[in-house]
Each structure stands twice: as structure tokens, then as C-alpha cells.
N, C-alpha and C positions, 0 to 999 in steps of 0.2 A: 601725677598731673599737677598737683599743687606746687611741688618743687620746681617744675618746669615753668609754671606761671610766674613764680617769684624770681626765677633766674632771668626771665625776659623783662620783668618790670625793673630789675636792678641793672639791666644791660641796655642795649641800644634802643629797644622799644620804650623803655622807661624814660630815656632822654628825649625821645621824640614826643612822648606824652607831655613832658614838662614844657617843651618848646611850644607844643600845640596849645596848652593852657595859657601860656604867656601871650601868644598871638591872639587867641580868642579874647583874653582879658583886654588887650589893646582895642580890638575891634568893638567889643561890647561898650567900652567907655566912649567911643567916638560915634557909634551909630545906635540910635534907639531901636529896640526890638530886633537886635541883630540875630538873636538865636531863635526867632520865630521859624516855624516850619516852612512857610512860604519863602522867607529870605534864604534859608539854607538850601531849599530846592533850587531856587534861582542861582545861588552860588555854584551848585553842582552843574546846573545846566550850561553855564558859561564855559566850563572846562571838561564837559562829560566825555567828549571824543578822545581827549588826551588820556583820561582816566581809563577808558576802555582799552586803549593800546598799551597802557602801563601793565595791565594784567598779563598780556602775552609776552611783553618785553622782559618780565620777571623770569619767565622760563628760558628765554634766549640767553640772558646774562648768567643765570645760575648754571646753565649748561656750558659756560665758558666761552660764549660767543657774543657778538654784538650785531645789531641791525640798525644801520644808519639810514635805511631807506624807508622807514615806516611813514614819515610825514609826506615824503614824495609819493608814496603809494596811496596815501589818503587823497592827495591832490589828483593823482591819475585816475583813481576809481570815480571820484566825483566828476571829473572831466569826461570820462568815458560815458557815464550815465547821462550827463547833460548833452553830449554830442549826439548820442544815439537818439535821445528824445527829440532833439532839435531836427534830426533828419527824418523823423516820422515814426520811429519805433515806439511801441507801447512802453510806458514808464516801468511797468513790472519787468518786462524783458530787459530793458536797459539796466535795471538794478541787478538782475541775475547775471548779465554779462559782466558788469562791473565787479561783482564779487568773484566771478570766475577768473577775471584778469588778475585780481589780487592773489587768489590761490595759485594760479599758474606761475606768476612771477616769483611768488614765495617759494614754490617748488624748484624753480630754476636757481634761485639763490642757494637753496639747500643742496641742490645737486653739485654746484661748484664748490661749496664749502665741505660737504660731507663725503662726496664721491671723488671729486677731482682733488680735494685737499688744499684748496686755496684759502687764504686768510679771509675770515668773515668781514674784517675791517675793509679790505680791498674790494671784495665782492659787493658789499652793500653800499660802499662809497660810490661805486659805479652805478648802482641802482639809484642812489640819492640824486645823481646828476641825470641819469638816463630817464627815469620815470618822470621827473619834472619836465624834461625836454619833450617827452611824448605828450604830456598834458598840454604843453604850449602848442604843439602841432594840432591837437584836437580842437582847442577853443581859442587859440592865438591870444590876442590881448583883449578879447571881448569878455563881457560878463553875460553868461547864459542863464536865463531864468525862465519864468512863465511855466513852471512845473504844475502838474495837476493839483487841485485843492487838497485831495486826500493825502498826497505826499507831503506837502508843506504842513498840513495839519498834524501829521504824525510827529513832525519835528518841533512844532511850536506850541501845541496845545496838550493838555493833560489827557492821558489815556485812561488812567485809573486815578480819579481825583485830580490832584495837581501833578501827578507823576507822568512825565512824558515817556515815550517809547524808549528813548536813549537811556534814561535813568533806570527803567525796568530792565533793559538789556544788560546794563552795567551791573546791577544787583545780581542778576542771574549768573552772569559770567564770573563775578567775584566769588560766588558760592562754589561754582563748578571748578574754578581755578584753585581755590583753597583745598577742596577735597582731592583733586587730582594731584596737586603738588605735595601735600602732606599725608595723604591716606591711600595712595595707590602705588602700584608697582612702577608706573610710568614716572611718577614724581621721584621715586627713589632712584630710578635710572638717571634722571636728569641731574640729581645731586652727585651721583657716582661719576658720571661723565665729566661734570664740571670740576670735580676734584682731580681726576686723572683719566683722560680718555684712553691712554695706553693701558693702564691697569684694568679699565672697564673691558677693553678688547680681550685681554688675556683671561678675563673672568667669563668670557662668552657673551658679553653684552653686545647687542647690535647697535653700535654707536652711530653708524651711518643712517640707519632707519629712524632712530630716535631724533637725530638732528634734522632729517628730512621732514618729519612730522612737525617739529617745532617751527621751522622756517616757513613751511606751508601755512601753518596756523597763524604765524606772524603776518604773512601777506594777506590772508583772508580777513583776519580781524581788523587790520589796518584799512582794508577796502571797505569793510562794514562801517568803520568809524567815519570814513570819507563820505559814504552815502548818507549816513545820519547827519553829518555836518551840512551837506547840501540841502537836506530837508529842513534843518533848523535855520539856515541863512536864507533859503529861498532862491539862491543864485550861486553860480560857480564861476570862478576864475582859475587860470592856470596856477596862480600863486596861493590857492586855497591850502591852508594848513602849513604854509611855509614857516620854517623855524621851529615847528612843534617838537622835533626830535630832541632838542636841548632840554625842554621841560620834561619830556617823557623819561629820558635817561637819568636826569637829575632825580626825579621822584623815585625811581627804582633804586639807585645807589644810596640816596638819602634814607631809604627804607631799610638799609642794612645789608643789601645784597652786594657781595664782593664783586668788584670788576674782574677779578681773576676766576670767578665761578665757584660753584660748590657750596656757597654759604648764602643764607638769607631766608626770610620767612614772608609769607603773604600778609601776616598781621602787621609787620613792620612797613610793608609797602602800602597797605591800606591807610595806616596812620600817616605815612608820608604824603599820600595823595591828598588827604584832608588838610594836612598842614600847609602844603604848597598852595592849595586853593585859597585857604584863608590868608596866607601870606600875600598872595597876589592881591586879594581884596583889600587887605590892610595897607598895602603900598599905594593902591588907588585912593583910598581914604586919606592917606597922608599927603597926597598930591605928588607922588613920585611919577616921573614920566616913563613912557614905555621903554626907552633905551636904557634908562637906569634900572628899571625892573629886570630887564634881560641881563644886565651886568650883575645884579644881586643873585639872580638864579644861577648864573655862571659861577659866581663865587661859592654858592651852595654846592654846585657840582664838584668843584675842586676840594672843598672841605669834606664832602661825603666820601671822597676817595682817600684823602690824606689822613683824616682823623682815625678811621679804623686801622689803617696800616701802622700809624704811629703808636696807637694803643697796643697793637699786636707786638710791635718791637719792644715796647716797654715791658710787657708781660714776659716776653722771651728773655730779656736781660735779667729781670728779677728772678726768673726760674733758674737761670744759669748761675746766679750768685748763691743760691741755696746749696748747702753741702749735700753731696750725694750719699745717702745712707749706706749704700753698698760699699763705699770706700772707707767707712769707719772701721777701726779695729774692733776685736771682740771686747765686750765689756769686762773691765777689770774687777776681780773679786775683792771684796773688802779684806784688808789684812787681818789675819788671825793672830791675836796676841799670843796664843799658846805656841804657834809655829815660830813666832819671832824670837822666842826665848832660846838661848844657847843650850844645847843638849848637855846634860851632865857628863863629865869625862870619866 
């Protein structure tokens, strides 16, 4: 265990920790009492819905797939709950239906990817456009609000001390996701499928069932995040959560998860989540505009894909340059002076 901890500290997680300390150092020097509990909770609250979806996106990418529809699903679930409430449905029923919509469309995504065999990039890109379009049909260009007080209170006020419901849910899901990914059979299957789905099938692994579960969970968790966002904002528009998929995917890849699947850890993803939240906050402190912030996050996305691959190529070249011990000849024995003398005639 200690050896594994040192390996991670000297690897990608260690680099993330150094970057996090640098960003924290900048923020601390610019904002008094930056590390107070209240300020850190507020920092998390502003990006908590993204952080929740990051957890399930980790499973999606480690399994060798991608889900570009998560932000659109957040918007669709929020719009569904808002439209149902506006039409007279009880808020609790509206929430349940919104979560069901998320799980249902997630299952449909999984069906086309796992059963039909289509590319997850193409399938979820269709969802990215289609779910946002459905949200616009439900609420059009209006802002729908006026939700019950208990609903907005759950999103805006502390449930346990200063901790809101969203933060509590994130903490619980982070623990569950870590245990499932690293200490369960399902987590091992996720890594095996991400490394090679074909090998997994030959080994008797139900690849289709595993991917169906992952995509259904992705839809459900995204819908949950959308409902929580509606509670925090107190109003819903069709554009709710628009553009969030960039931040979510960036956080996962920056956390050390390979875009090709099969590699990554929840520890790295959680470090990356906290790093990006603080980076966003630091950019605001520095007066960086929203568009520039998006550009910087996009650059991080590119670097998080390029750097691990370049590092892997360098390691591979260094390995190839080392001589193969199996190609060396047998060790030569030291010359025996007695044998080197000419025998008497």
C-alpha cells in the first residue's frame, strides 16, 4: 500500500497536487481568509453539479467510451421538472419524472452503443443536440421559476450546518464511486473493458450489460445534477448547464483518466475537480473574462490528452533503447593462466 501511495505521489497525482498548491497559493495571496470553511463550501457550491457528473463520467471514459450529452441531459431534466410543475403537477412527482427521463435516455444511449454497436461519440453527440432541443420545446425561451420554498431551500441553504444537499450528495457519491471503481468486481470489469472490450468478451465478461449500466447511470446522475441545479438557481431555462460538458470532460482527463480507456483513478479525478474549481476562482480573481476562462479550460483539455500520451511515448522509446538481456551472449569465463600455457612437448 505504501509503495502504491509513493508511486501515485511521484506520478500524475503528484503533479496535480503541485499544481493545486500553486493555484491555492495564488488565491490565498489575493483573497483574505480564502481557506475558511465557509469560502471553500461556497466554492464547491458554485460548481457542485459539474462535480457530481464528473464522478459518473469517470466510469464512462475508463470503460473506453464518451458521453457528450451529459450537460444537455442536465438541461432537459431541469426543464422537465419545471414544465411539469408549471402545468400543475406536484414538485415531487416532477422530480421523479425528470430523474426517470434521465435514466431512460441514458439506457437508450447505452442500447445504441452496447447492443447496436454504434460509436458512443456519434450517439451522445446526437443526444447533445436532441436533449437540448427537447428542453427548448418544453420551456421555449422563457425562464420558469416560482418553485416551492422547500425545493429552493434544499438547493440554497445548508442542510447540515453550512452543507447543502448538493454537497452532501456529492460527498456520498464520491465515496460510493471510489469503492465501486477500485474495490469491486464492477470496477475491475470497467477497467478490463476499457483496456480491450474484445479480450473482455473472450474472457466471458458481459461487456454489453456493463456498458448499459454505465450509460444508464450517466443519464440518471446527469438528471439528478440538473434537478439540483434548478433548486440552487430557483429558475430554469432551456440553456441551463449549456457548455458544462467541456469542464466535465476536462476534469476527468486532467485527473489522469486516459481518453482511450482502461487507465485512471478516482483520487486523481477528485484532485482535478478541486484544482479546476480553484483555477476558475483564481481566474475570476485575476479579472479574466468568461470567454478567456473557457479558452484556458479548453487548453487544459488539450494538454490533459497530449501530455500523458507524450510521456508514454518517451517511456516506450527509452525502454526500446535499453539492451535486451535475452540477446546477450553467455558470460565469458576469466582466462585461466594455467590453460594459457603451452603444454610440454
